C-alpha positions, 0 to 999 in steps of 0.5 A: 141290550144291557145285562139282566139284573136279578132283583132281591127285595129289601125291607120296607113298608110301602102302601099300595096301590102300585102303577106300572110305568109306561116305559116298562114291559113285563113277561111271565116265565116258569120261575120268574117274571121278566121286566124290561125297563126301556128307560134304563135299557135293562132287563130284570128277573123277579121271583114269580111267587113274590111278583104274583103276590104283589100282583093284586095291588098292581093297577090292571093286574090280570087277577084283579079282585075287589076283595084282595088280601093285604100284600105279604111282607116280602111282596111289599119289600119287593114293591119298594125296590121296584118303586126305587128303580122307577119300575112302579110308582104310587101315582097313576101319572105315566102309568099303564095296566100291569099286563104282558102284551099279547103279540102273535108269534110269526107263522112264516119266514122269508127265505134268505137264499131267495134270489134278489131280482138284479144286482142293479136293484141292490146298487140302487138301494146302496145309498139308503142301506149305508145311510140307515145302517150308519144311523142305527149304529150311531143311535145305539152308540150315542143315544139313550135306548128309550129315545130310539124306541120312542122315535121309531114309534113316533115315525110309525104312528105318523105314517100309519094311515098313509102306509096302510097294511103291511105289503109283505111282498115289498117287505120281502124284496127289500129285506133280500136287498138289505141282506145282500148289502149287509155283507159289506157293512163293517159291523158284527151281526147283532140282533139289536143293530140289524133289526134297527137298521132294517127298520130304518131301511124299510121306513125309507120305502114307506114300509113300517113293520113291527120291531119285536123283543122277546125273552126266555126267562129260565134261563134268561135270554133276550132277542129281537127281530122284525115282523110284518103281519105273520111273517118274520123278516130277518130270522127263522121260525125256529129261532123266534118261536123259542121266545115270548114277546115282551114288547113290540114297537 
């Protein structure tokens, strides 16, 4: 993902209410709210006090109140900046409730040192591995991130009824094959590429896990991984548990 932006409010007098756009996701930290703008492929950090002062004027805010007080001047100015960036809108079109997602962190992980059933198994999957890894590489290099996310969402939705519940054992077996073949793919390890390539690879075999994005706000750090049910497929519990999910695909 691209660099994080710390947003500073500017003078304005924008009226409410405000609507969070559908391509935007939010997450609360100790001192900041983190905003993921999928459309612009950017994370933004906003002072927690300022954002929460704006909160009662956001549609769907967790602290909705019918008798909400007028927004403080600095929060109105912040709203203006977020409207200019396409994070908020004064129209309900393409909007959603301004709430963080509730996504459970995994409780299990796959042991990457587990044996693959056979070398023949890896060889039989090599063509699919290189095709899907090449696709992920091209998409991240040439395609807008939002289009990539939307394509993964659409494919998962199309196949939801046919795929059924996550087959953890099948996902584990395919993940171990992917990890073995990954040694031969000429690209540095990076969570965004490796997770997207794995998502595409598993889809070849009708396995559709979640692509999860998590953040730490203070200090800022972003990460993503692949999760099936309560099992993280391509990371460790220790690493993943330090992040708060902000988006799942």
